All heavy atoms as an XYZ file, in Angstrom:
651
protein
N     169.912    118.793    180.390
C     168.925    118.187    181.258
C     168.242    117.061    180.487
O     167.756    117.277    179.391
C     167.909    119.266    181.674
C     166.777    118.753    182.509
S     165.559    119.998    182.998
C     166.413    120.857    184.277
N     168.222    115.886    181.069
C     167.525    114.764    180.435
C     166.117    114.639    181.024
O     165.703    115.439    181.864
C     168.333    113.465    180.572
C     168.528    113.049    182.019
O     167.727    113.358    182.884
N     169.618    112.349    182.292
N     165.385    113.639    180.585
C     163.985    113.491    180.995
C     163.852    113.296    182.507
O     162.982    113.899    183.139
C     163.331    112.332    180.243
C     161.844    112.214    180.486
C     161.218    111.151    179.612
C     159.725    111.044    179.851
N     159.081    110.069    178.975
N     164.702    112.479    183.096
C     164.641    112.222    184.535
C     164.906    113.506    185.322
O     164.234    113.781    186.328
C     165.638    111.133    184.924
N     165.882    114.285    184.872
C     166.183    115.549    185.544
C     165.033    116.550    185.379
O     164.731    117.307    186.300
C     167.485    116.140    184.997
C     168.712    115.319    185.345
C     169.941    115.709    184.554
O     169.822    116.313    183.470
O     171.047    115.392    185.043
N     164.404    116.546    184.210
C     163.257    117.417    183.976
C     162.099    117.043    184.901
O     161.474    117.912    185.506
C     162.810    117.345    182.516
C     161.563    118.145    182.150
C     161.794    119.637    182.388
C     161.164    117.884    180.704
N     161.840    115.760    185.034
C     160.775    115.287    185.929
C     161.050    115.728    187.360
O     160.171    116.237    188.049
C     160.617    113.753    185.830
C     160.019    113.381    184.470
C     159.783    113.199    186.973
C     160.055    111.914    184.154
N     162.289    115.580    187.798
C     162.661    115.975    189.155
C     162.495    117.488    189.342
O     161.962    117.942    190.362
C     164.093    115.556    189.442
C     164.527    115.815    190.862
C     165.901    115.242    191.154
O     166.529    114.625    190.300
N     166.364    115.436    192.375
N     162.910    118.287    188.361
C     162.803    119.739    188.467
C     161.350    120.192    188.493
O     160.971    121.064    189.284
C     163.552    120.399    187.304
N     160.512    119.607    187.639
C     159.097    119.977    187.607
C     158.408    119.554    188.902
O     157.579    120.295    189.435
C     158.388    119.381    186.369
C     156.885    119.586    186.440
C     158.947    119.982    185.096
N     158.758    118.393    189.415
C     158.177    117.925    190.676
C     158.542    118.884    191.813
O     157.683    119.235    192.631
C     158.653    116.511    190.989
N     159.785    119.332    191.848
C     160.219    120.261    192.892
C     159.522    121.609    192.736
O     159.105    122.227    193.723
C     161.730    120.437    192.836
N     159.363    122.078    191.510
C     158.738    123.375    191.243
C     157.239    123.365    191.545
O     156.701    124.338    192.052
C     158.971    123.739    189.767
C     158.582    125.133    189.392
C     159.659    126.158    189.740
O     160.769    125.815    190.090
N     159.310    127.407    189.645
N     156.584    122.241    191.212
C     155.128    122.194    191.333
C     154.615    121.609    192.646
O     153.452    121.787    192.993
C     154.540    121.374    190.181
O     154.923    120.015    190.307
N     155.472    120.881    193.349
C     155.037    120.236    194.580
C     154.336    118.909    194.356
O     153.841    118.297    195.289
N     154.263    118.464    193.112
C     153.657    117.163    192.780
C     154.695    116.062    192.925
O     155.891    116.317    192.925
C     153.115    117.177    191.351
C     151.975    118.128    191.118
C     150.712    117.741    191.869
O     150.477    116.538    192.097
O     149.969    118.657    192.246
N     154.220    114.813    192.982
C     155.140    113.689    193.072
C     155.799    113.446    191.720
O     155.271    113.834    190.675
C     154.403    112.427    193.512
O     153.539    111.994    192.478
N     156.956    112.806    191.761
C     157.668    112.508    190.522
C     156.852    111.591    189.617
O     156.856    111.751    188.407
C     159.032    111.888    190.813
C     160.058    112.869    191.291
C     161.431    112.265    191.176
C     162.121    112.268    192.504
N     163.449    111.656    192.452
N     156.130    110.648    190.188
C     155.336    109.729    189.372
C     154.200    110.464    188.666
O     153.897    110.173    187.507
C     154.798    108.576    190.213
O     153.938    109.060    191.226
N     153.596    111.424    189.337
C     152.529    112.224    188.711
C     153.091    113.059    187.574
O     152.521    113.112    186.483
C     151.857    113.139    189.756
O     151.300    112.326    190.782
C     150.773    113.994    189.122
N     154.220    113.694    187.821
C     154.856    114.524    186.787
C     155.266    113.659    185.597
O     155.087    114.067    184.446
C     156.071    115.290    187.361
C     156.854    115.987    186.265
C     155.618    116.287    188.416
N     155.776    112.457    185.863
C     156.177    111.567    184.761
C     154.968    111.185    183.907
O     155.045    111.186    182.676
C     156.855    110.312    185.304
C     157.349    109.391    184.205
C     158.123    108.202    184.727
O     158.135    107.957    185.945
O     158.724    107.509    183.893
N     153.832    110.874    184.537
C     152.622    110.538    183.779
C     152.151    111.727    182.944
O     151.770    111.570    181.782
C     151.500    110.086    184.728
C     151.661    108.660    185.214
C     150.390    108.110    185.852
N     149.765    108.990    186.821
C     150.064    109.041    188.123
N     150.999    108.262    188.603
N     149.419    109.876    188.921
N     152.195    112.917    183.521
C     151.775    114.119    182.788
C     152.721    114.392    181.623
O     152.274    114.683    180.500
C     151.693    115.343    183.735
C     151.499    116.630    182.957
C     150.583    115.155    184.745
N     154.015    114.292    181.846
C     154.993    114.535    180.782
C     154.855    113.507    179.659
O     154.895    113.857    178.482
C     156.411    114.524    181.339
C     157.533    114.855    180.359
C     157.332    116.237    179.743
C     158.879    114.773    181.043
N     154.641    112.258    180.014
C     154.442    111.206    179.008
C     153.162    111.466    178.222
O     153.129    111.314    176.998
C     154.391    109.819    179.695
O     155.620    109.618    180.393
C     154.211    108.710    178.676
N     152.116    111.902    178.899
C     150.868    112.253    178.228
C     151.038    113.440    177.300
O     150.488    113.465    176.193
N     151.812    114.433    177.731
C     152.099    115.604    176.900
C     152.834    115.190    175.627
O     152.483    115.603    174.526
C     152.922    116.627    177.687
C     153.390    117.784    176.866
C     152.520    118.812    176.522
C     154.704    117.861    176.431
C     152.948    119.884    175.762
C     155.141    118.932    175.677
C     154.261    119.947    175.338
N     153.868    114.362    175.788
C     154.630    113.874    174.633
C     153.718    113.140    173.651
O     153.792    113.352    172.440
C     155.752    112.933    175.075
C     156.877    113.596    175.809
C     157.866    112.594    176.391
O     157.559    111.376    176.454
O     158.951    113.022    176.794
N     152.852    112.283    174.170
C     151.956    111.508    173.313
C     150.962    112.417    172.599
O     150.702    112.252    171.404
C     151.214    110.457    174.141
N     150.401    113.386    173.325
C     149.415    114.292    172.722
C     150.036    115.131    171.607
O     149.451    115.278    170.529
C     148.805    115.197    173.790
N     151.224    115.664    171.852
C     151.908    116.466    170.827
C     152.274    115.591    169.634
O     152.053    115.963    168.475
C     153.158    117.173    171.405
C     153.993    117.819    170.306
C     152.750    118.225    172.427
N     152.813    114.411    169.878
C     153.189    113.495    168.796
C     151.983    113.112    167.946
O     152.058    113.131    166.717
C     153.829    112.218    169.361
O     155.021    112.520    170.027
N     150.875    112.787    168.595
C     149.665    112.398    167.867
C     149.131    113.551    167.025
O     148.702    113.354    165.888
C     148.587    111.899    168.825
C     148.952    110.572    169.447
O     149.781    109.831    168.942
N     148.334    110.281    170.580
N     149.131    114.754    167.573
C     148.633    115.917    166.834
C     149.515    116.225    165.629
O     149.026    116.506    164.539
C     148.540    117.136    167.753
C     147.961    118.359    167.097
C     146.517    118.202    166.639
O     145.799    117.331    167.177
O     146.105    118.944    165.735
N     150.828    116.156    165.804
C     151.739    116.411    164.680
C     151.640    115.312    163.628
O     151.686    115.597    162.433
C     153.179    116.560    165.172
C     153.472    117.766    166.068
C     154.932    117.774    166.475
C     153.085    119.063    165.415
N     151.480    114.068    164.057
C     151.335    112.963    163.117
C     150.065    113.118    162.288
O     150.023    112.701    161.122
C     151.320    111.622    163.858
N     149.035    113.743    162.865
C     147.781    113.966    162.157
C     147.845    115.212    161.266
O     146.867    115.559    160.624
C     146.637    114.097    163.156
N     149.004    115.890    161.269
C     149.176    117.066    160.421
C     148.805    118.373    161.092
O     148.807    119.425    160.463
N     148.497    118.339    162.377
C     148.106    119.543    163.096
C     149.284    120.258    163.724
O     150.449    119.974    163.419
N     148.984    121.183    164.611
C     150.017    121.915    165.338
C     149.548    122.112    166.773
O     148.364    121.988    167.083
C     150.290    123.265    164.686
O     149.149    124.077    164.726
N     150.501    122.418    167.656
C     150.207    122.650    169.062
C     150.841    123.982    169.447
O     152.038    124.174    169.246
C     150.784    121.521    169.956
C     150.544    121.806    171.426
C     150.207    120.176    169.564
N     150.046    124.913    169.994
C     150.549    126.221    170.409
C     150.364    126.391    171.906
O     149.261    126.188    172.426
C     149.820    127.321    169.664
N     151.436    126.731    172.588
C     151.403    127.017    174.018
C     151.712    128.507    174.164
O     152.867    128.919    174.018
C     152.430    126.165    174.774
C     152.269    124.656    174.624
C     153.448    123.933    175.243
C     150.977    124.200    175.258
N     150.694    129.295    174.413
C     150.814    130.749    174.440
C     151.975    131.201    175.318
O     152.075    130.814    176.481
C     149.511    131.352    174.944
O     149.571    132.748    174.897
N     152.859    132.005    174.757
C     154.010    132.533    175.474
C     155.210    131.609    175.484
O     156.340    132.058    175.630
N     154.995    130.303    175.351
C     156.101    129.340    175.388
C     156.599    129.029    173.985
O     157.785    129.101    173.704
C     155.674    128.058    176.099
C     156.785    127.049    176.205
C     157.807    127.211    177.116
C     156.802    125.925    175.387
C     158.845    126.292    177.211
C     157.813    124.996    175.480
C     158.842    125.180    176.386
N     155.685    128.627    173.090
C     156.088    128.302    171.733
C     155.063    127.432    171.047
O     154.011    127.130    171.599
N     155.391    127.054    169.830
C     154.472    126.219    169.069
C     155.223    125.108    168.341
O     156.362    125.285    167.925
C     153.677    127.061    168.072
O     154.548    127.693    167.173
N     154.551    123.978    168.238
C     155.065    122.818    167.520
C     154.266    122.698    166.233
O     153.043    122.851    166.248
C     154.865    121.535    168.339
C     155.584    121.531    169.661
C     154.982    122.013    170.805
C     156.866    121.021    169.754
C     155.629    122.002    172.035
C     157.535    121.002    170.977
C     156.910    121.495    172.107
N     154.921    122.411    165.126
C     154.246    122.257    163.841
C     155.026    121.259    162.990
O     156.120    120.826    163.363
C     154.140    123.600    163.126
N     154.453    120.912    161.861
C     155.094    119.992    160.920
C     155.498    120.783    159.679
O     154.717    121.583    159.175
C     154.131    118.849    160.521
C     154.771    117.939    159.487
C     153.734    118.048    161.737
N     156.724    120.568    159.220
C     157.199    121.221    158.009
C     157.482    120.156    156.946
O     157.981    119.075    157.262
C     158.466    122.020    158.287
N     157.124    120.454    155.712
C     157.426    119.552    154.596
C     158.799    119.892    154.031
O     159.086    121.051    153.735
C     156.368    119.702    153.496
C     155.034    119.149    153.928
O     155.022    118.080    154.561
O     154.013    119.789    153.630
N     159.636    118.893    153.897
C     160.953    119.057    153.279
C     160.885    118.453    151.885
O     160.551    117.268    151.736
C     162.041    118.338    154.088
C     162.255    118.900    155.471
C     163.004    120.196    155.383
C     163.433    120.632    156.766
N     164.373    121.715    156.720
N     161.188    119.211    150.857
C     161.106    118.668    149.495
C     162.264    117.706    149.196
O     163.279    117.704    149.891
C     161.192    119.910    148.622
C     161.963    120.889    149.447
C     161.583    120.602    150.881
N     162.074    116.928    148.160
C     163.150    116.048    147.692
C     164.310    116.923    147.238
O     164.118    117.999    146.688
C     162.631    115.220    146.513
C     163.631    114.214    145.998
C     163.033    113.392    144.872
O     162.348    112.408    145.188
O     163.254    113.760    143.702
N     165.537    116.458    147.509
C     166.705    117.248    147.092
C     167.880    116.340    146.781
O     167.870    115.160    147.132
C     167.073    118.257    148.166
C     167.513    117.638    149.472
C     167.696    118.703    150.559
N     168.001    118.098    151.835
C     169.222    117.916    152.312
N     170.273    118.275    151.613
N     169.399    117.364    153.495
N     168.866    116.918    146.137
C     170.081    116.182    145.809
C     171.084    116.346    146.944
O     171.215    117.421    147.518
C     170.692    116.718    144.513
C     169.950    116.305    143.255
C     169.916    114.800    143.070
O     168.856    114.215    143.133
N     171.056    114.191    142.864
N     171.783    115.275    147.244
C     172.831    115.297    148.259
C     174.013    114.510    147.771
O     174.051    114.063    146.611
N     175.004    114.342    148.626
C     176.194    113.563    148.274
C     176.512    112.603    149.400
O     176.397    112.944    150.577
C     177.389    114.473    148.044
C     177.288    115.316    146.820
C     178.686    115.757    146.384
N     178.607    116.453    145.119
C     178.665    115.871    143.933
N     178.798    114.565    143.846
N     178.601    116.573    142.823
N     176.936    111.406    149.003
C     177.420    110.440    149.974
C     178.755    110.974    150.487
O     179.676    111.186    149.714
C     177.595    109.077    149.301
C     178.071    108.016    150.263
O     178.785    108.290    151.222
N     177.677    106.784    149.990
N     178.892    111.218    151.811
C     180.137    111.801    152.315
C     181.362    110.912    152.143
O     182.481    111.413    152.052
C     179.856    112.051    153.793
C     178.602    111.352    154.121
C     177.903    111.034    152.843
N     181.179    109.605    152.070
C     182.328    108.703    151.886
C     182.826    108.676    150.459
O     184.021    108.713    150.219
C     181.939    107.289    152.290
C     182.167    107.037    153.720
C     182.170    105.579    154.040
N     182.229    105.525    155.496
C     181.860    104.527    156.212
N     181.385    103.452    155.645
N     181.949    104.573    157.511
N     181.878    108.563    149.531
C     182.283    108.357    148.140
C     182.150    109.606    147.286
O     182.698    109.670    146.194
C     181.432    107.250    147.492
O     180.074    107.681    147.451
C     181.532    105.946    148.272
N     181.392    110.593    147.757
C     181.157    111.785    146.965
C     180.118    111.571    145.886
O     179.803    112.473    145.112
N     179.560    110.380    145.838
C     178.562    110.028    144.821
C     177.249    110.763    145.080
O     176.775    110.827    146.212
C     178.362    108.512    144.900
C     177.248    107.955    144.101
C     177.125    106.453    144.346
O     178.152    105.776    144.515
O     175.979    105.986    144.377
N     176.641    111.361    144.050
C     175.359    112.059    144.253
C     174.243    111.063    144.584
O     174.255    109.927    144.118
C     175.083    112.740    142.921
C     176.173    112.371    142.004
C     177.134    111.479    142.699
N     173.306    111.518    145.409
C     172.150    110.692    145.746
C     170.953    111.594    145.969
O     171.087    112.784    146.216
C     172.419    109.812    146.966
C     172.871    110.487    148.256
C     171.676    110.796    149.130
C     173.810    109.575    148.991
N     169.784    111.009    145.892
C     168.552    111.761    146.089
C     168.048    111.535    147.501
O     167.887    110.397    147.944
C     167.485    111.312    145.080
O     167.994    111.526    143.765
C     166.208    112.090    145.254
N     167.801    112.623    148.215
C     167.233    112.561    149.552
C     165.731    112.743    149.386
O     165.270    113.739    148.837
C     167.829    113.644    150.461
C     169.341    113.440    150.575
C     167.159    113.615    151.836
C     170.074    114.564    151.254
N     164.961    111.758    149.817
C     163.516    111.736    149.614
C     162.813    112.871    150.363
O     163.299    113.347    151.398
C     162.943    110.403    150.080
N     161.688    113.288    149.843
C     160.847    114.272    150.520
C     160.343    113.660    151.827
O     160.087    112.462    151.908
C     159.667    114.657    149.632
N     160.244    114.480    152.862
C     159.771    113.990    154.153
C     159.214    115.143    154.978
O     159.372    116.313    154.637
C     160.886    113.277    154.911
C     162.069    114.152    155.230
N     163.051    114.443    154.311
C     162.398    114.809    156.361
C     163.947    115.238    154.874
N     163.578    115.482    156.118
N     158.585    114.793    156.083
C     158.050    115.780    157.017
C     158.947    115.788    158.248
O     159.501    114.758    158.621
C     156.622    115.435    157.412
C     155.669    115.493    156.242
C     154.276    115.115    156.658
C     153.408    115.118    155.429
N     152.071    115.518    155.667
N     159.073    116.957    158.862
C     159.896    117.068    160.050
C     159.210    117.977    161.073
O     158.542    118.943    160.693
C     161.304    117.602    159.701
O     162.134    117.560    160.836
C     161.255    119.011    159.158
N     159.329    117.659    162.365
C     158.728    118.523    163.374
C     159.553    119.797    163.551
O     160.774    119.779    163.418
C     158.751    117.677    164.642
C     159.816    116.675    164.418
C     159.918    116.461    162.938
N     158.865    120.895    163.823
C     159.511    122.186    164.051
C     158.993    122.763    165.354
O     157.845    122.558    165.732
C     159.156    123.172    162.931
C     159.693    122.829    161.585
C     161.068    123.380    161.435
C     161.547    123.162    160.004
N     162.708    123.883    159.695
N     159.842    123.513    166.045
C     159.438    124.238    167.240
C     159.817    125.693    167.057
O     160.937    126.002    166.664
C     160.132    123.683    168.492
C     159.811    124.477    169.737
C     158.590    124.330    170.360
C     160.721    125.381    170.261
C     158.282    125.059    171.498
C     160.417    126.120    171.387
C     159.196    125.956    172.010
N     158.873    126.585    167.332
C     159.128    128.021    167.260
C     158.900    128.588    168.656
O     157.811    128.475    169.216
C     158.210    128.690    166.252
C     158.479    130.170    166.111
C     157.601    130.793    165.050
C     157.903    132.285    164.977
N     156.991    132.969    164.072
N     159.946    129.189    169.232
C     159.869    129.725    170.588
C     158.947    130.931    170.651
O     158.916    131.753    169.742
C     161.263    130.117    171.071
N     158.199    131.036    171.744
C     157.306    132.157    171.984
C     158.028    133.316    172.646
O     159.194    133.207    173.069
N     157.342    134.422    172.797
C     157.939    135.647    173.337
C     158.450    135.482    174.763
O     159.557    135.941    175.082
C     156.921    136.778    173.268
N     157.681    134.822    175.622
C     158.102    134.651    177.013
C     159.360    133.781    177.122
O     160.239    134.047    177.931
C     156.986    134.055    177.864
C     155.804    134.985    178.015
O     155.882    136.161    177.668
N     154.713    134.461    178.528
N     159.436    132.729    176.320
C     160.600    131.855    176.322
C     161.825    132.604    175.808
O     162.909    132.513    176.400
C     160.347    130.595    175.481
C     161.489    129.592    175.399
C     161.897    129.105    176.788
C     161.089    128.420    174.518
N     161.670    133.366    174.750
C     162.783    134.164    174.209
C     163.278    135.165    175.247
O     164.483    135.345    175.434
C     162.350    134.905    172.949
C     162.180    134.011    171.741
C     161.725    134.830    170.554
C     161.379    133.957    169.370
N     160.891    134.751    168.230
N     162.341    135.813    175.945
C     162.717    136.790    176.963
C     163.461    136.118    178.112
O     164.454    136.668    178.627
C     161.479    137.508    177.485
N     163.024    134.928    178.525
C     163.682    134.213    179.624
C     165.098    133.808    179.238
O     166.022    133.890    180.064
C     162.865    132.992    180.012
N     165.281    133.383    178.000
C     166.611    132.962    177.539
C     167.558    134.154    177.430
O     168.737    134.041    177.743
C     166.491    132.228    176.173
C     167.846    132.019    175.544
C     165.780    130.901    176.356
N     167.023    135.296    177.015
C     167.859    136.477    176.822
C     168.022    137.345    178.068
O     168.713    138.354    178.019
C     167.307    137.324    175.671
C     167.501    136.649    174.349
O     168.583    136.170    174.042
N     166.449    136.568    173.549
N     167.385    136.957    179.177
C     167.462    137.757    180.409
C     168.799    137.591    181.103
O     169.508    136.671    180.961
C     166.340    137.368    181.360
């Protein structure tokens, strides 16, 4: 499911217009992105939580040449599914 299909599905489920759902979804994306960029986390009870994880610097290899290289330390977003989401997937 892509973003357009998600907007259509949420609009059908909620009875709201597609334009309203698109504005809400865009606002949700921005709010989560801003909170994670600030180093925070977002928890949606029963659904899951978004957080930032630190990845340390590590050694890797160039797949073409096999030459060793250093992969810089960086931050990456993480999502942990909540109990209700896990139950829905496993039902």
